[in-house]
C-alpha positions, 0 to 999 in steps of 0.5 A, a space after each residue: 209380065 210386069 218389069 220393075 225399074 231395077 230389072 230394066 236397069 240391070 238389063 241396060 247395064 249388062 247388055 251394053 257391056 259398059 258395066 257403068 256404076 248405075 244406082 239400083 233400087 230393089 222392090 223385094 217382097 216376102 219373108 226376106 223383105 226386112 233383111 233386104 232393107 237392112 243389108 246396106 253399107 255405110 262404113 269406110 275401109 279401116 286402112 288408108 285408101 288409095 284412089 285406084 280406079 278400075 280400068 275400062 271394062 273392069 266392072 268390079 275393079 281388081 283390088 284383090 289381096 292374098 288373104 294369107 300373105 297380104 300381097 296384092 294381085 296385080 290386076 286382071 291378068 294376075 286374077 285370071 292366072 289364079 282362076 286358071 290354075 284352080 279347079 274350084 273357085 268359091 266366090 262369096 257375095 252379099 246377096 244384093 250387092 251389084 259389084 259382088 255379082 260382077 266379080 263372080 261374072 269375072 271369075 266365070 269368064 276366067 274359068 270359061 277362058 281356061 276350061 272351055 265348056 268344062 265348067 260347072 256353076 253351083 248356085 246356093 240360090 236354088 235347092 237341089 229339088 230344082 235341078 231338073 228346072 235348072 238343067 232345062 234353063 241352062 240348056 236353053 230349053 225354057 225361057 227366062 220367064 218359064 224358069 222364074 215361074 218353075 223355080 218359084 224364084 221370088 219365094 225360093 230366093 227372093 233377091 232381084 234376078 237381074 243380079 244373077 242374070 249375067 251369070 245364067 246368060 253366060 252359062 247358056 251362051 257357052 253351054 256350061 253346066 249348072 248345079 242347084 246346090 242348096 238344101 230345101 229351106 224347110 230342112 235347114 230350119 228344122 235342124 235349127 229347131 230340133 237338131 240333126 237327129 230330129 229329122 225324118 228319114 225323108 228329110 235326111 235323104 237330102 243330106 250327104 252320108 256324113 255331116 261334119 260339124 266344124 271345129 274351125 274356131 274363127 268360123 264358130 266365132 262368126 256363127 256365134 256372132 250371127 246367132 246373137 245377131 251381131 254379124 262377123 266378129 270384129 267387123 266395122 262394116 254394116 254389111 258384115 253385121 247385117 249379113 249375119 242377121 240374114 243368115 239367122 233369119 234365113 235359117 229361122 224362116 217364119 218361125 221366130 216364136 214358140 221355139 223355146 229352148 230348141 233353138 240352141 247355138 248347137 242346133 244353129 251350128 248344126 244347121 249351118 254345117 248341114 247347109 254347107 256340107 250339102 252344098 259342098 257334097 253336091 259340087 264334089 260329087 260332080 267334080 269327082 265324076 267329071 274329069 277336067 271340069 272346074 267349078 264356080 260356087 256362087 254363094 253367100 259370104 257366110 258359106 265361104 268365110 275362113 274357108 270353113 264352109 263350102 270350101 272345106 266340104 269340097 276339099 274333104 271330098 276330093 283329092 288333089 283339088 286346087 281351090 281358090 276362095 274370094 271374100 268380097 269386102 266393102 271398101 270405098 277405095 282400094 286400100 294401100 295394104 290389106 287391113 290386118 283384121 281381114 287376114 284369113 277371111 279367104 284365100 283372097 280378099 276382094 275389095 269392092 265398093 258397095 256404095 252403088 247400092 247404098 246410094 240408091 236408097 230403098 
């Protein structure tokens, strides 16, 4: 198998344990290639930055603020305490950002330390029909190469597998469970074209019995921005704008022409809600059936923002669940205080320097 330069970089990076900030390039092919080229960050944080470098071994750094109170978490120990007290952790990402994935790995390590083998990791990256393949890989029954072929990773997801490999390695090494959360992409795209009522009985079988259409005003505004191609409302970050464009292109797929009036905002919202509700229902069903387990959701920030997507779906299907959501926000340095515009993005806002990817170019 041909190994890309970026894959070698990730292998050396994560196998060494040093987590050095190594520039990474991407060789992405397929329908998401134009999106990958666009998802780059260049803006600086709005608040006055404080040069607070991460301690040795803290790959992403722990510049984290409470999304409600604005108070800061005091390093790795405080972060670990939040995760330890949570039954479901929702860790958002911009898909090609190294630091976001390192943050997810820190969350997984903390959950593993708290729950041992009673941890399940849910992946947006794989649709539910691939659960048998994921089970084989998580259990160590097939190799990485076999998993990538059987899951058709490049077509199914497309982003560099090296970004996710440390998560899968941790799952396999610690005998954890893994869930394929996603709807088949064709179902998401069809809802965007014809609405929920336009699905065939076969297509409806992938959905939970009830799909709640969000009434969260902030999230609806976010969806309107992404529908119009402008990303998160009020964001000064290029990543926020372009992630909205990624959502739009993912939902539309290759069918960008000839959609006429069927691609309405209402159908777009329905597609996003069906997407979120399905992923949330998958995790909730597992947690309800497996007492003592905690879950980590690895998904795009658009499914975590404002706690209106997957977190709301899981919360509506469970009782007494203790959730914690983390929204990754780009910042060249840790801000002295959480910028007012970031309040409410999630339970916690995690400031991460995305310039590692931006510096690498295309």
